[in-house]
DSSP file (Angstrom, degrees, kcal/mol; ACC not computed):
  #  RESIDUE AA STRUCTURE BP1 BP2  ACC     N-H-->O    O-->H-N    N-H-->O    O-->H-N    TCO  KAPPA ALPHA  PHI   PSI    X-CA   Y-CA   Z-CA
    1    1 A M              0   0    0      0, 0.0     4,-0.0     0, 0.0     3,-0.0   0.000 360.0 360.0 360.0 132.6  -19.8   -2.6    4.5
    2    2 A P        -     0   0    0      0, 0.0     3,-0.2     0, 0.0    24,-0.1  -0.295 360.0-136.7 -66.9 150.1  -18.1   -2.0    1.1
    3    3 A L  S    S+     0   0    0      1,-0.3     2,-0.6    22,-0.1    22,-0.0   0.929  98.0  33.0 -68.3 -47.3  -19.7    0.3   -1.4
    4    4 A L  S    S-     0   0    0     21,-0.3     2,-0.6    22,-0.0    -1,-0.3  -0.949  75.9-169.5-114.8 114.1  -19.0   -2.0   -4.3
    5    5 A E        -     0   0    0     -2,-0.6     2,-0.1    -3,-0.2    17,-0.0  -0.910  23.3-123.9-107.5 124.3  -19.0   -5.7   -3.4
    6    6 A W        -     0   0    0     -2,-0.6     2,-0.4    16,-0.1    16,-0.0  -0.413  28.5-171.3 -67.8 135.9  -17.7   -8.1   -6.0
    7    7 A K    >   -     0   0    0     -2,-0.1     3,-2.2     1,-0.1     4,-0.3  -0.954  34.3-122.4-125.0 147.4  -20.1  -10.9   -7.0
    8    8 A D  G >  S+     0   0    0     -2,-0.4     3,-1.7     1,-0.3    -1,-0.1   0.799 110.5  69.8 -58.0 -27.4  -19.3  -13.9   -9.2
    9    9 A D  G 3  S+     0   0    0      1,-0.3    -1,-0.3     3,-0.0    -3,-0.0   0.724  90.6  62.0 -61.8 -20.7  -22.0  -12.6  -11.6
   10   10 A Y  G <  S+     0   0    0     -3,-2.2    -1,-0.3     2,-0.0    -2,-0.2   0.603  76.0 118.8 -81.8 -11.5  -19.7   -9.7  -12.4
   11   11 A S    <   -     0   0    0     -3,-1.7     4,-0.1    -4,-0.3   114,-0.1  -0.274  48.4-163.4 -58.2 138.8  -17.0  -12.0  -13.8
   12   12 A V        -     0   0    0      2,-0.3   116,-0.2   113,-0.1    -1,-0.1   0.293  43.7-108.6-107.8   6.8  -16.4  -11.4  -17.5
   13   13 A G  S    S+     0   0    0      1,-0.1     2,-0.6     2,-0.1     3,-0.1   0.485  91.9 102.5  82.8   1.7  -14.6  -14.7  -18.2
   14   14 A V     >  -     0   0    0      1,-0.1     4,-2.6   120,-0.0     3,-0.4  -0.958  61.3-153.4-118.3 110.6  -11.1  -13.1  -18.5
   15   15 A E  H  > S+     0   0    0     -2,-0.6     4,-2.6     1,-0.3     5,-0.2   0.866  93.2  52.2 -53.5 -43.8   -9.1  -13.7  -15.4
   16   16 A E  H  > S+     0   0    0      1,-0.2     4,-2.0     2,-0.2    -1,-0.3   0.904 111.8  46.2 -61.8 -41.8   -6.9  -10.7  -15.8
   17   17 A F  H  > S+     0   0    0     -3,-0.4     4,-3.0     2,-0.2    -2,-0.2   0.921 112.1  50.6 -67.2 -43.6   -9.9   -8.4  -16.3
   18   18 A D  H  X S+     0   0    0     -4,-2.6     4,-2.6     1,-0.2    -2,-0.2   0.916 110.5  49.9 -60.5 -42.5  -11.7   -9.9  -13.3
   19   19 A R  H  X S+     0   0    0     -4,-2.6     4,-2.0    -5,-0.2    -1,-0.2   0.912 113.2  46.3 -62.4 -42.3   -8.7   -9.4  -11.1
   20   20 A Q  H  X S+     0   0    0     -4,-2.0     4,-2.5    -5,-0.2    -2,-0.2   0.899 111.1  51.7 -68.2 -40.2   -8.3   -5.8  -12.3
   21   21 A H  H  X S+     0   0    0     -4,-3.0     4,-2.6     2,-0.2    -2,-0.2   0.925 109.3  50.7 -61.3 -43.7  -12.0   -5.1  -11.7
   22   22 A K  H  X S+     0   0    0     -4,-2.6     4,-2.1     1,-0.2    -1,-0.2   0.913 110.9  48.5 -60.6 -42.5  -11.8   -6.5   -8.2
   23   23 A K  H  X S+     0   0    0     -4,-2.0     4,-2.4     2,-0.2    -1,-0.2   0.905 110.2  51.5 -65.5 -40.0   -8.8   -4.2   -7.5
   24   24 A M  H  X S+     0   0    0     -4,-2.5     4,-2.4     1,-0.2    -2,-0.2   0.916 108.7  50.7 -63.1 -42.1  -10.7   -1.2   -8.9
   25   25 A F  H  X S+     0   0    0     -4,-2.6     4,-2.6     1,-0.2   -21,-0.3   0.912 109.9  51.9 -58.8 -41.8  -13.6   -2.0   -6.7
   26   26 A G  H  X S+     0   0    0     -4,-2.1     4,-2.1     2,-0.2    -2,-0.2   0.895 108.7  49.2 -63.1 -41.4  -11.2   -2.2   -3.7
   27   27 A L  H  X S+     0   0    0     -4,-2.4     4,-2.0     2,-0.2    -1,-0.2   0.908 112.2  48.1 -64.5 -41.7   -9.7    1.2   -4.5
   28   28 A I  H  X S+     0   0    0     -4,-2.4     4,-2.5     1,-0.2    -2,-0.2   0.912 110.8  51.5 -64.9 -41.3  -13.1    2.8   -4.8
   29   29 A N  H  X S+     0   0    0     -4,-2.6     4,-2.7     1,-0.2    -2,-0.2   0.872 107.2  53.9 -62.7 -36.6  -14.1    1.2   -1.5
   30   30 A G  H  X S+     0   0    0     -4,-2.1     4,-2.0     2,-0.2    -1,-0.2   0.911 109.7  46.8 -63.3 -42.7  -11.0    2.6    0.1
   31   31 A L  H  X S+     0   0    0     -4,-2.0     4,-2.1     2,-0.2    -2,-0.2   0.924 112.5  50.5 -63.3 -44.7  -11.9    6.1   -1.0
   32   32 A H  H  X S+     0   0    0     -4,-2.5     4,-2.5     1,-0.2    -2,-0.2   0.909 108.4  52.2 -60.4 -44.0  -15.5    5.5    0.2
   33   33 A D  H  X S+     0   0    0     -4,-2.7     4,-2.2     1,-0.2    -1,-0.2   0.918 109.5  49.0 -59.8 -44.1  -14.2    4.4    3.6
   34   34 A K  H  X>S+     0   0    0     -4,-2.0     5,-1.8     1,-0.2     4,-0.6   0.878 110.9  50.7 -65.0 -36.6  -12.0    7.5    4.0
   35   35 A M  H ><5S+     0   0    0     -4,-2.1     3,-0.8     1,-0.2    -1,-0.2   0.927 111.0  48.2 -65.1 -43.4  -15.0    9.7    3.1
   36   36 A R  H 3<5S+     0   0    0     -4,-2.5    -2,-0.2     1,-0.3    -1,-0.2   0.859 112.1  48.8 -65.4 -35.4  -17.2    8.0    5.6
   37   37 A E  H 3<5S-     0   0    0     -4,-2.2    -1,-0.3    -5,-0.2    -2,-0.2   0.551 104.1-134.4 -81.2  -7.1  -14.6    8.3    8.4
   38   38 A K  T <<5 +     0   0    0     -3,-0.8    -3,-0.2    -4,-0.6    -2,-0.1   0.863  68.4 124.8  55.5  39.9  -14.1   11.9    7.5
   39   39 A I      < +     0   0    0     -5,-1.8     2,-0.5     2,-0.1    -4,-0.1   0.044  43.6  98.8-112.7  24.9  -10.4   11.6    7.6
   40   40 A M        -     0   0    0     -6,-0.4     2,-0.2    -5,-0.1    -9,-0.0  -0.942  47.3-174.9-119.8 129.3   -9.8   12.9    4.1
   41   41 A D     >  -     0   0    0     -2,-0.5     4,-2.4     1,-0.0     5,-0.2  -0.492  49.1 -84.0-106.0-175.1   -8.7   16.4    3.2
   42   42 A K  H  > S+     0   0    0      1,-0.2     4,-2.5     2,-0.2     5,-0.2   0.886 129.3  50.9 -58.0 -42.1   -8.3   18.0   -0.3
   43   43 A N  H  > S+     0   0    0      2,-0.2     4,-2.4     1,-0.2    -1,-0.2   0.893 109.4  50.9 -64.7 -39.4   -4.8   16.5   -0.7
   44   44 A D  H  > S+     0   0    0      2,-0.2     4,-2.9     1,-0.2     5,-0.2   0.929 110.6  49.1 -61.6 -44.9   -6.0   13.0    0.3
   45   45 A L  H  X S+     0   0    0     -4,-2.4     4,-2.7     1,-0.2    -2,-0.2   0.924 112.0  48.0 -61.1 -45.5   -8.8   13.3   -2.3
   46   46 A E  H  X S+     0   0    0     -4,-2.5     4,-2.1     2,-0.2    -1,-0.2   0.902 113.4  47.9 -62.6 -41.0   -6.4   14.4   -5.0
   47   47 A K  H  X S+     0   0    0     -4,-2.4     4,-2.3     2,-0.2    -2,-0.2   0.928 113.6  46.3 -65.8 -45.7   -3.9   11.7   -4.2
   48   48 A L  H  X S+     0   0    0     -4,-2.9     4,-2.9     1,-0.2     5,-0.2   0.883 111.6  52.0 -66.0 -38.0   -6.6    9.0   -4.2
   49   49 A L  H  X S+     0   0    0     -4,-2.7     4,-2.8    -5,-0.2    -1,-0.2   0.905 109.3  50.1 -63.4 -40.3   -8.1   10.3   -7.4
   50   50 A A  H  X S+     0   0    0     -4,-2.1     4,-2.5     2,-0.2    -2,-0.2   0.912 112.3  47.3 -63.5 -42.3   -4.6   10.1   -9.0
   51   51 A E  H  X S+     0   0    0     -4,-2.3     4,-2.4     2,-0.2     5,-0.2   0.930 114.2  46.6 -64.3 -45.9   -4.2    6.5   -7.8
   52   52 A L  H  X S+     0   0    0     -4,-2.9     4,-2.7     1,-0.2     5,-0.2   0.914 113.3  50.0 -61.0 -43.3   -7.6    5.5   -9.0
   53   53 A S  H  X S+     0   0    0     -4,-2.8     4,-2.4    -5,-0.2    -2,-0.2   0.917 110.8  48.4 -63.1 -44.8   -7.0    7.3  -12.3
   54   54 A A  H  X S+     0   0    0     -4,-2.5     4,-2.0     2,-0.2    -1,-0.2   0.917 114.9  44.4 -64.0 -43.6   -3.6    5.6  -12.9
   55   55 A Y  H  X S+     0   0    0     -4,-2.4     4,-2.4     2,-0.2    -2,-0.2   0.907 112.5  51.6 -70.1 -39.3   -5.0    2.1  -12.1
   56   56 A A  H  X S+     0   0    0     -4,-2.7     4,-3.1    -5,-0.2     5,-0.2   0.914 109.1  51.6 -60.6 -41.7   -8.1    2.7  -14.2
   57   57 A E  H  X S+     0   0    0     -4,-2.4     4,-2.5     1,-0.2     5,-0.2   0.915 108.2  51.4 -62.1 -42.5   -5.9    3.7  -17.1
   58   58 A E  H  X S+     0   0    0     -4,-2.0     4,-1.8     1,-0.2    -1,-0.2   0.934 113.8  44.5 -58.6 -46.2   -3.8    0.5  -16.7
   59   59 A H  H  X S+     0   0    0     -4,-2.4     4,-2.5     2,-0.2    -2,-0.2   0.937 112.5  49.7 -65.3 -47.1   -7.0   -1.6  -16.8
   60   60 A L  H  X S+     0   0    0     -4,-3.1     4,-2.6     1,-0.2    -1,-0.2   0.896 111.2  49.9 -62.0 -39.8   -8.6    0.3  -19.7
   61   61 A K  H  X S+     0   0    0     -4,-2.5     4,-2.2    -5,-0.2    -1,-0.2   0.865 108.4  53.9 -65.7 -35.2   -5.4   -0.1  -21.8
   62   62 A T  H  X S+     0   0    0     -4,-1.8     4,-2.1    -5,-0.2    -2,-0.2   0.945 110.4  45.9 -63.8 -47.3   -5.3   -3.8  -21.0
   63   63 A E  H  X S+     0   0    0     -4,-2.5     4,-2.6     1,-0.2    -2,-0.2   0.945 112.9  50.0 -59.1 -47.0   -8.8   -4.2  -22.3
   64   64 A E  H  X S+     0   0    0     -4,-2.6     4,-2.1     1,-0.2    -1,-0.2   0.840 107.5  54.7 -63.8 -32.6   -8.1   -2.2  -25.4
   65   65 A K  H  X S+     0   0    0     -4,-2.2     4,-2.8     2,-0.2    -1,-0.2   0.931 110.4  45.7 -64.1 -45.4   -4.9   -4.2  -26.0
   66   66 A Y  H  X S+     0   0    0     -4,-2.1     4,-2.6     2,-0.2    -2,-0.2   0.895 109.2  56.0 -63.7 -40.2   -7.0   -7.4  -25.9
   67   67 A F  H  X>S+     0   0    0     -4,-2.6     5,-2.3     1,-0.2     4,-0.5   0.922 113.5  40.3 -58.4 -44.1   -9.7   -5.8  -28.2
   68   68 A A  H ><5S+     0   0    0     -4,-2.1     3,-0.6     3,-0.2    -2,-0.2   0.921 114.3  52.5 -70.5 -44.3   -7.0   -5.1  -30.8
   69   69 A L  H 3<5S+     0   0    0     -4,-2.8    -2,-0.2     1,-0.2    -1,-0.2   0.885 122.4  29.5 -59.8 -41.4   -5.2   -8.4  -30.4
   70   70 A Y  H 3<5S-     0   0    0     -4,-2.6    -1,-0.2    -5,-0.2    -2,-0.2   0.338 106.9-121.7-103.1   5.4   -8.4  -10.5  -30.9
   71   71 A D  T <<5 -     0   0    0     -3,-0.6    -3,-0.2    -4,-0.5    -4,-0.1   0.936  30.4-156.4  53.3  54.8  -10.1   -8.0  -33.1
   72   72 A Y    > < -     0   0    0     -5,-2.3     3,-2.0    -6,-0.2     4,-0.2  -0.448  12.0-136.9 -61.5 124.3  -13.2   -7.6  -30.9
   73   73 A P  T 3  S+     0   0    0      0, 0.0     3,-0.3     0, 0.0    -1,-0.2   0.766 101.1  45.6 -60.8 -27.4  -16.0   -6.4  -33.1
   74   74 A Q  T 3> S+     0   0    0      1,-0.2     4,-2.6     2,-0.1     5,-0.3   0.134  77.1 117.7-100.0  20.4  -17.3   -3.8  -30.7
   75   75 A K  H <> S+     0   0    0     -3,-2.0     4,-2.6     1,-0.2    -1,-0.2   0.865  73.3  49.1 -60.3 -39.4  -13.8   -2.4  -29.9
   76   76 A E  H  > S+     0   0    0     -3,-0.3     4,-1.8    -4,-0.2    -1,-0.2   0.946 114.1  44.3 -66.9 -47.0  -14.5    1.1  -31.1
   77   77 A A  H  > S+     0   0    0      2,-0.2     4,-1.2     1,-0.2    -2,-0.2   0.905 116.3  47.6 -63.6 -41.2  -17.8    1.6  -29.3
   78   78 A H  H  X S+     0   0    0     -4,-2.6     4,-1.5     1,-0.2     3,-0.4   0.921 109.8  52.2 -67.0 -43.2  -16.3    0.1  -26.1
   79   79 A A  H  X S+     0   0    0     -4,-2.6     4,-2.4    -5,-0.3    -1,-0.2   0.835 102.9  60.0 -63.1 -31.9  -13.2    2.3  -26.3
   80   80 A K  H  X S+     0   0    0     -4,-1.8     4,-2.2     1,-0.2    -1,-0.2   0.881 102.4  51.9 -63.7 -36.8  -15.4    5.4  -26.7
   81   81 A T  H  X S+     0   0    0     -4,-1.2     4,-2.0    -3,-0.4    -1,-0.2   0.877 108.9  51.3 -66.5 -34.9  -16.9    4.6  -23.3
   82   82 A H  H  X S+     0   0    0     -4,-1.5     4,-2.8     2,-0.2    -2,-0.2   0.919 108.8  50.8 -64.2 -42.8  -13.4    4.4  -21.9
   83   83 A D  H  X S+     0   0    0     -4,-2.4     4,-2.5     1,-0.2    -2,-0.2   0.887 108.1  52.0 -63.1 -39.1  -12.6    7.8  -23.4
   84   84 A T  H  X S+     0   0    0     -4,-2.2     4,-2.2     2,-0.2    -1,-0.2   0.910 110.6  48.7 -62.4 -41.9  -15.7    9.3  -21.8
   85   85 A Y  H  X S+     0   0    0     -4,-2.0     4,-2.5     2,-0.2     5,-0.2   0.941 110.7  50.3 -61.3 -48.5  -14.6    7.9  -18.5
   86   86 A R  H  X S+     0   0    0     -4,-2.8     4,-2.5     1,-0.2    -2,-0.2   0.911 110.6  49.7 -56.9 -44.1  -11.1    9.3  -18.9
   87   87 A E  H  X S+     0   0    0     -4,-2.5     4,-2.3     1,-0.2    -1,-0.2   0.913 110.2  49.5 -63.1 -43.6  -12.5   12.7  -19.8
   88   88 A K  H  X S+     0   0    0     -4,-2.2     4,-2.3     2,-0.2    -1,-0.2   0.905 111.6  48.8 -64.0 -41.5  -14.8   12.8  -16.8
   89   89 A I  H  X S+     0   0    0     -4,-2.5     4,-2.6     2,-0.2    -1,-0.2   0.906 109.6  52.1 -66.1 -40.8  -11.9   11.8  -14.4
   90   90 A R  H  X S+     0   0    0     -4,-2.5     4,-1.9    -5,-0.2    -2,-0.2   0.910 109.2  51.1 -59.8 -40.9   -9.7   14.5  -16.0
   91   91 A D  H  X S+     0   0    0     -4,-2.3     4,-1.5     2,-0.2    -2,-0.2   0.925 110.6  48.1 -62.4 -44.4  -12.5   17.0  -15.3
   92   92 A F  H  < S+     0   0    0     -4,-2.3     3,-0.2     1,-0.2    -2,-0.2   0.920 112.7  48.4 -60.5 -43.6  -12.8   15.9  -11.7
   93   93 A M  H  < S+     0   0    0     -4,-2.6    -1,-0.2     1,-0.2    -2,-0.2   0.803 112.5  48.3 -70.3 -28.1   -9.0   16.2  -11.2
   94   94 A A  H  < S+     0   0    0     -4,-1.9    -1,-0.2    -5,-0.2    -2,-0.2   0.723  98.2  86.8 -82.6 -22.1   -8.8   19.6  -12.8
   95   95 A A  S  < S-     0   0    0     -4,-1.5     2,-0.5    -3,-0.2    -3,-0.0  -0.380  92.9 -98.6 -79.6 155.8  -11.7   21.0  -10.8
   96   96 A E        -     0   0    0     -2,-0.1     2,-0.3     1,-0.0    -1,-0.1  -0.628  47.0-140.3 -70.4 122.0  -11.4   22.6   -7.3
   97   97 A Q        +     0   0    0     -2,-0.5     2,-0.3    -4,-0.1   -55,-0.1  -0.684  30.1 161.1 -94.3 139.0  -12.3   19.8   -5.0
   98   98 A D     >  -     0   0    0     -2,-0.3     4,-1.8   -57,-0.0   -57,-0.0  -0.806  56.9 -81.0-138.0-176.4  -14.4   20.2   -1.9
   99   99 A H  H  > S+     0   0    0     -2,-0.3     4,-0.9     1,-0.2    -2,-0.0   0.888 128.5  47.3 -57.3 -42.4  -16.4   17.9    0.4
  100  100 A F  H  > S+     0   0    0      1,-0.2     4,-1.6     2,-0.2     3,-0.4   0.864 107.4  56.3 -71.0 -35.6  -19.5   18.0   -1.9
  101  101 A A  H  > S+     0   0    0      1,-0.2     4,-2.6     2,-0.2    -1,-0.2   0.865 100.1  59.9 -62.8 -35.0  -17.4   17.3   -5.0
  102  102 A S  H  X S+     0   0    0     -4,-1.8     4,-2.2     1,-0.2    -1,-0.2   0.852 104.0  50.4 -63.9 -32.4  -16.0   14.1   -3.3
  103  103 A F  H  X S+     0   0    0     -4,-0.9     4,-2.5    -3,-0.4    -1,-0.2   0.884 109.8  50.4 -69.8 -38.1  -19.6   12.8   -3.1
  104  104 A E  H  X S+     0   0    0     -4,-1.6     4,-2.4     2,-0.2    -2,-0.2   0.915 111.5  48.6 -64.2 -42.4  -20.1   13.6   -6.8
  105  105 A I  H  X S+     0   0    0     -4,-2.6     4,-2.9     2,-0.2     5,-0.2   0.929 111.3  49.8 -61.6 -46.2  -16.9   11.7   -7.6
  106  106 A M  H  X S+     0   0    0     -4,-2.2     4,-2.6     1,-0.2     5,-0.2   0.914 110.7  49.3 -61.7 -43.9  -18.0    8.8   -5.5
  107  107 A D  H  X S+     0   0    0     -4,-2.5     4,-2.6     1,-0.2     5,-0.3   0.924 112.7  48.4 -60.5 -44.3  -21.4    8.6   -7.1
  108  108 A F  H  X S+     0   0    0     -4,-2.4     4,-3.2     2,-0.2     5,-0.3   0.947 112.6  47.3 -61.5 -49.0  -19.8    8.7  -10.6
  109  109 A L  H  X S+     0   0    0     -4,-2.9     4,-2.3     2,-0.2     5,-0.4   0.924 114.4  46.6 -61.0 -45.5  -17.2    6.0   -9.8
  110  110 A E  H  X S+     0   0    0     -4,-2.6     4,-1.9    -5,-0.2     5,-0.4   0.959 117.9  41.7 -61.1 -51.5  -19.8    3.7   -8.3
  111  111 A D  H  X S+     0   0    0     -4,-2.6     4,-2.2    -5,-0.2     5,-0.3   0.920 117.8  45.9 -63.9 -45.1  -22.3    4.1  -11.1
  112  112 A W  H  X S+     0   0    0     -4,-3.2     4,-3.1    -5,-0.3     5,-0.3   0.960 116.0  42.1 -67.7 -50.9  -19.7    4.0  -13.9
  113  113 A W  H  X S+     0   0    0     -4,-2.3     4,-2.4    -5,-0.3     5,-0.2   0.932 119.4  42.4 -65.9 -45.4  -17.7    1.0  -12.8
  114  114 A L  H  X S+     0   0    0     -4,-1.9     4,-2.3    -5,-0.4    -1,-0.2   0.951 119.3  44.6 -64.9 -47.5  -20.6   -1.1  -11.7
  115  115 A G  H  X S+     0   0    0     -4,-2.2     4,-1.2    -5,-0.4     5,-0.5   0.899 114.1  49.9 -62.1 -41.4  -22.7   -0.2  -14.8
  116  116 A H  H  <>S+     0   0    0     -4,-3.1     5,-2.7    -5,-0.3     6,-0.4   0.917 111.9  46.9 -66.2 -44.0  -19.7   -0.6  -17.1
  117  117 A V  I  <>S+     0   0    0     -4,-2.4     5,-1.3    -5,-0.3    -2,-0.2   0.933 115.6  43.9 -64.5 -45.8  -18.8   -4.1  -15.8
  118  118 A I  I  <5S+     0   0    0     -4,-2.3    -1,-0.2    -5,-0.2    -2,-0.2   0.618 129.6  22.5 -82.3  -9.3  -22.3   -5.5  -15.9
  119  119 A T  I  X5S+     0   0    0     -4,-1.2     4,-1.3    -3,-0.2    -3,-0.2   0.692 130.9  26.2-114.0 -71.8  -23.2   -4.1  -19.3
  120  120 A M  I  >5S+     0   0    0     -5,-0.5     4,-0.6    -4,-0.3    -3,-0.2   0.924 127.7  41.4 -63.7 -47.3  -20.3   -3.2  -21.6
  121  121 A D  I >4<S+     0   0    0     -5,-2.7     3,-1.1     1,-0.2     4,-0.5   0.898 111.8  53.8 -73.0 -39.2  -17.8   -5.7  -20.2
  122  122 A K  H >4<S+     0   0    0     -5,-1.3     3,-1.0    -6,-0.4    -1,-0.2   0.806  99.1  67.2 -62.4 -26.9  -20.2   -8.6  -19.8
  123  123 A A  H 3< S+     0   0    0     -4,-1.3     4,-0.4     1,-0.2    -1,-0.2   0.800  99.5  48.8 -64.5 -28.5  -21.1   -8.1  -23.4
  124  124 A Y  T <X S+     0   0    0     -3,-1.1     4,-2.4    -4,-0.6     5,-0.3   0.540  85.0  94.0 -89.4  -4.2  -17.6   -9.2  -24.5
  125  125 A E  H <> S+     0   0    0     -3,-1.0     4,-2.0    -4,-0.5     5,-0.2   0.920  85.5  45.8 -55.1 -50.7  -17.7  -12.4  -22.3
  126  126 A P  H  > S+     0   0    0      0, 0.0     4,-1.2     0, 0.0    -1,-0.2   0.895 112.4  52.7 -61.8 -37.1  -18.9  -14.8  -25.0
  127  127 A F  H  > S+     0   0    0     -4,-0.4     4,-1.0     1,-0.2     3,-0.4   0.947 112.9  41.9 -62.2 -49.2  -16.4  -13.4  -27.5
  128  128 A F  H  X S+     0   0    0     -4,-2.4     4,-3.4     1,-0.2    -1,-0.2   0.775 105.0  64.3 -73.7 -25.3  -13.4  -13.9  -25.3
  129  129 A K  H  < S+     0   0    0     -4,-2.0    -1,-0.2    -5,-0.3    -2,-0.2   0.863 106.5  46.1 -62.3 -33.6  -14.6  -17.3  -24.1
  130  130 A E  H  < S+     0   0    0     -4,-1.2    -1,-0.2    -3,-0.4    -2,-0.2   0.804 120.8  38.0 -74.9 -30.5  -14.2  -18.4  -27.7
  131  131 A K  H  < S+     0   0    0     -4,-1.0     2,-0.6     1,-0.2    -2,-0.2   0.828 113.0  51.2 -92.9 -36.1  -10.8  -16.7  -28.0
  132  132 A I     <  -     0   0    0     -4,-3.4    -1,-0.2    -5,-0.1     0, 0.0  -0.913  65.9-166.4-114.1 114.0   -9.1  -17.3  -24.7
  133  133 A K              0   0    0     -2,-0.6    -3,-0.1    -3,-0.1    -4,-0.0  -0.826 360.0 360.0 -98.9 134.6   -9.0  -20.8  -23.3
  134  134 A P              0   0    0      0, 0.0    -1,-0.1     0, 0.0    -5,-0.0   0.513 360.0 360.0 -62.6 360.0   -8.0  -21.4  -19.7
């Protein structure tokens, strides 16, 4: 069973963001599966963290591009949450990783992404529905 299961309730009304969120959930689930199967060593964890970090950065920059393009009123506050995420991931990547650290990373990723999507990202849904027409 996946750690993060996508629900239609998580949709933020911007197809590109939803697609990216789904992929991010999938990457986190892949990391979780490897941890559960105990087939991951330190190099695997570092590689998966780098992949997660790169994709998260792509997504966060996409959101920030839309915020600037459409002048989203909460863009600064939202971008600060992105910066906090970036900083935490940099800290994880710089730290010496062990089996217990991988659980801390997993907890952080699950809590942050799920919490961020259903609070911060859902908050911009009405704004972008007015700006972006399907």
